[in-house]
C-alpha positions, -999 to 999 in steps of 0.1 A, spaced: 907 -260 -445 900 -288 -421 872 -311 -433 851 -334 -413 871 -363 -428 903 -348 -414 889 -345 -379 874 -380 -379 839 -365 -375 810 -375 -397 786 -349 -411 759 -362 -387 783 -358 -357 792 -323 -369 756 -313 -374 747 -326 -339 777 -306 -324 766 -274 -342 730 -279 -330 742 -282 -294 762 -250 -297 731 -232 -313 709 -243 -285 734 -231 -259 735 -197 -276 697 -195 -277 694 -204 -240 723 -184 -226 735 -155 -248 720 -121 -243 745 -103 -266 765 -111 -297 796 -110 -276 782 -137 -253 773 -158 -283 808 -155 -296 822 -165 -263 801 -197 -263 813 -206 -297 850 -199 -287 845 -221 -256 831 -249 -278 862 -250 -301 880 -283 -299 918 -285 -293 938 -288 -324 
């Protein structure tokens, strides 16, 4: 499991990032599949 410590991201930064994704889903997704695609697009490179 990758923790926020491993990624160099603070809890506050992670929460802000997740909130941004949630707002995009609310504004753009019409189906669960569209919501899933937004999340997949938001994944960072490993």
